[in-house]
N, C-alpha and C positions, 0 to 999 in steps of 0.2 A: 470481493465473493462470488458474486450472482452470476459471472462471465463464466466463471469454473466451476462453478458446486453451486447445490439450494443457494436460492436468497434469501437473506435474513431480515428482516423487515425492522430496517435502521432508516435511521432518516439524517445521515450523512453521508458524504461521497470526500475518500483523501484524495487530494489531487500532489502529484510533484511538480513544482514549479518546470517548467525548462526552457522558461528566459531569462532574458541573464536581468542579475538584481537593478538592472538601470530601467526595466520592463515592467517595473512590478506595478508601479505607481498610476500607471495606463493602465492596467489589470482590473484594481481598484476600483477604478475610475469606472472602467465597462463593467463592473460586476456591481457597482453602486447604480448604475443608470438600471440595470438588470433585477433592481429591488432590493440588494440585499443591505444590510444594517454596516455600512462602512466606516470606518476612523482610522481614516487612513496614519496618521501618527502612531497610534497607540500597533494597527498591525504593521507598518514596518520595523518598529524595534522591537515587536515581538519574534518576528521574521530574522533579525539580525542577531536579539541576544540566543530566543530558545529553537529558531530552526522551527518553529510552528506557529499558525494565527489558526483560530477557527475565526469565521464569518459566518453569518445567519441571514437569513430571508422564511420569515415566519418560523415555521416549528421545525424547516430543515437545515442542516449545517454544513458547509465546505469547509474543511482541513485543507489549508495552504501548509506542503512544506518547501521547504529549499533543497535542495540537495549538496548536504555537505561532507555525506562518503561519497567514495567514487563509485557505487553500489546502486546510488541513486539514480546517477547519470544515465548509468548502464539501460533501469529499468523504463525510463524515456527511452532513449533509445532503442530500443529494441521491442516495445509495448506494440502488443497486435493490437488490428481495428477490428472491433467486434458490433453487432450491432446488441443494446443494451436499449430494451424498452423502447424498440420501436427509432431507435436513432444510432449512427457510425459514431461510435467513440474509440478513444487511442484506450486500450488498458495495460497493464501490469501482465506478464507471463505468469503461468501455474508458476510457476518455482520460482521465478523472486518472490510474487505475491506469499510463499509458505516459507522464504527468508527472512523479509517482514517480519510476519504471524511467529516465528522461532525468534528471532530478535527479542522483537516485544513480551510474549509469554505471559499476556494476562491469560483467563481463563475463558473467556471468550475467542481468544486465539486457540489455544490448545481443542475448541470445540471446532474451530476452521480447518487446522491442517488436519486434525480425525475426518472432517469431511471430504476435504477433495484430495485426501489420499483415499478414501474409499471412492472417490467419484470415477479419478483419473488414472490410481491406482500405476500397472502400469506404465503407462501412456506419461508419464511424468521422466523430464528429463534430467536421472540424479547424476551423471556424471556436470552438468550446466552445474545443479542446485548447491552439489557438493565445492565446487569451484568458487562460485559463491560466497559459500560460508566456508570453506579454508583460510577465505580475502580478511574473514570477522572473528571465527571463533575459533578455537581450536576442536578437534574431534574428541578431545574429554569432557569438553563442558555438557554438564547434566542438556540442557537443552537437545541439544546432537542427539544424545544419547538416547533421548527419549526420543524424537525426529525418528533416527532410524528404527525403532520398535515399534512405532506407528504406521512406518511407512510398511514395513514388512507387514502388518496385522491391525488394521487401524482401531480392529471393535476387542482388543484384548489387554491396551496396555493402558 
């Protein structure tokens, strides 16, 4: 979120795995070496069953997500390199982040959507975003209708 609009004071990072499943145990071992609390059997089970698992280090949380839709693979493939907190990292394009937030559609996601639309406005690649949404949600889905209104005027809906 902070790579595209105002940063929020969250203590979590969402990471879509770009490695094949066979590489996940090695990733978990590397995270454990970095001080994360890893229960490899539980994390592997959650990634297989729920496609998401949370790993903690102190008060921070790392959410690992398995790419289950082709959309998730495109997020990884098309991620942009940015400087975040002094480090070069690959982050989801703003359009992909908006699609993820439309899919989740929690109250905080709506706040984030408004903020991204406010900050980026006409710089968003709407055809790209709409093409991604077309593959996942029908145009009449209430979340898409809401997004269309917010994209036009983030402060009115």
